[in-house]
Structure formats: structure tokens, C-alpha cells
Residue, then its C-alpha position, 0 to 999 in steps of 0.5 A: m673080545q675081538v675089540l680087545k685083541e684089536e687094541v692090543r694089536k694096535k699097541i704092538i704096532e705102535a711099539a714096533r714103529k718106535a722100536f724100528k725107528k729107534e734102532g732100525y730093523a736089524k738091531s730090533s728084536i721081539r723082546k725090545i718091542a715087547v718091552q716098548a709095548e709093556m707086555s711079555s714076549g710070549n704074549l706078543y708072539r701070540y699076535y706076530k710070529n717074528k719081527e719080520a711079520l711085524f715090520e711087513e705089516i707096517v710097511r707092506p701097504s705103502y711099499e706096494i703103492y711105492q712100487a706101483e708109482l715106480e712102475k708108472m715112472k718106468k713106463k713113462y720113461e720108456q715112452r720118452e722116445a715115442e713122445k719126444e719129451r725128454t725135459p726136466k719139466y716132463y719128468s717133474q710131472i712124472e715124479a709129482e705123484l710119487i713126491q706127494f705119496f712121500k708127503l702122505k706116507r712119510d712115516e712108512m717111507n722113513l722106515l723103508f729108506n732109513y731103517s729097513e737094513g736087514s729086511q726084505f725091503a732094504s733095497a727101496e731107496q736104491e731102486l729109486e736112485r737107479l731109476t732117477y739116475e737113468v732119468t737124469q742121464d736122459i735129461f743130460m743128453t737132451g740138455k747137452g744135445k748129445e746121443r751119448l754121454t762121456h764118463l764124466e757126464k755119467s758121473e755127474a748124472k749119478l752124483i745129482a741122482r744120488y743127491l736127490i734121493h739121499g737128500i729125500a731120505d735125510l729129510l724123511n728123518s729130519t723133523e717131526n713137523q709135517l709142514e716143515f717137512e713138506q716145505l723142505i722137500d719142495t726146496h730140495l726139489l727146487i735145488y735139484s732142478t736148478g742144479l740139473k738145469a745149470v749142469t746140462e746147459e754148461n758148455r752146450 
């Protein structure tokens, strides 16, 4: 009996993944998920009390790892003054584990970045964009040999940070082919690094 219940739970989770990806968290409903799972809404409610509980079960484990990786990045970022290492190469080393995580947990991160509006996880993408903006500003200051940035330079840093993170969000949802996705992510990061170097060295 327990095995049967576990199979039903897996079926519900798979149906919920498809429903959330098709319509997003906000527009999904228990009724739509039940239709996708080929069961009644009443039967589904025996396993999950609402769509929030379903969405949380799918994304929570990956979200907690994601938060831990962000925290790791923040701590290394805060050490930059003591370490005297504020270069794109240094930050690329910090971000390597996070990018690898995106590759491994692509489906969950796609839900978090592109389909979580209306849920408690809706700020996942913005959190990474804010941190990337701080890091990019720091790289600007080092690359341009400045202690403070102009309003224009801050705007450029924000634009580049937004390009990086929004680009990752788009790529998460771009192709079903995992190898192609990984290649696109690597290309995207290369373009980011090349553009960042060009802007920081301009008029130095």
C-alpha cells in the first residue's frame, strides 16, 4: 500500500511540474494539476493541501542549495578588501559552483526563475541580480582604477548584471537538450566576461 501511495505522489509531482511550467505558479490550480495527473481534485487533496505545498515540495530542496551558494558568494565578496582580489577571474571562480548547480538542477531553477510569480520563491532571480550588480560594480572600480563610480558607470554595471541574470533565466527555458543548454550557458558567460572587460578597460 505504501508503494502504491508513493507512486501516486510521484505522478502528482510530475503532473504539477508540467502544469507549473505550462501556466506558471500564479495561474495553476489544484484542479488543473489533477486533470494533468488523471485523478479527481478530491483525491489529490489527500496528498497535498494546496498548490503551494506542491510547488514547495518540488523547488524547496534546490532553493535551499541555491540560497547556500548565494551566501557563499556573499561571504567571499565581503572578504574582497582583505584579500585584495577584485578581478573578473576571482569572481568567476566564486560563481563556478553556482553555475554548475544551475546545470545540474536546471528544471527546478527554471521553475524558480521563470514560473514562480505569486509564490514565496518569486524573488529568487532578483536576489542573484542584486548580488551580481554589487560584484559588477566592484569589478568596475578595480578595472577603472576608481574608488567611486559615476551615475553612468553604475547604470552600466546594472545593465551588465541584468544582462547576465536575465540571460540565464531565458536560457533555462530555451531548449530541452541538456548539452545544448550547457553550451549556451558557457557561451553566455563568455560574452558577459568579454563585455565586462571591454567596458571596464574603456577610457582607463
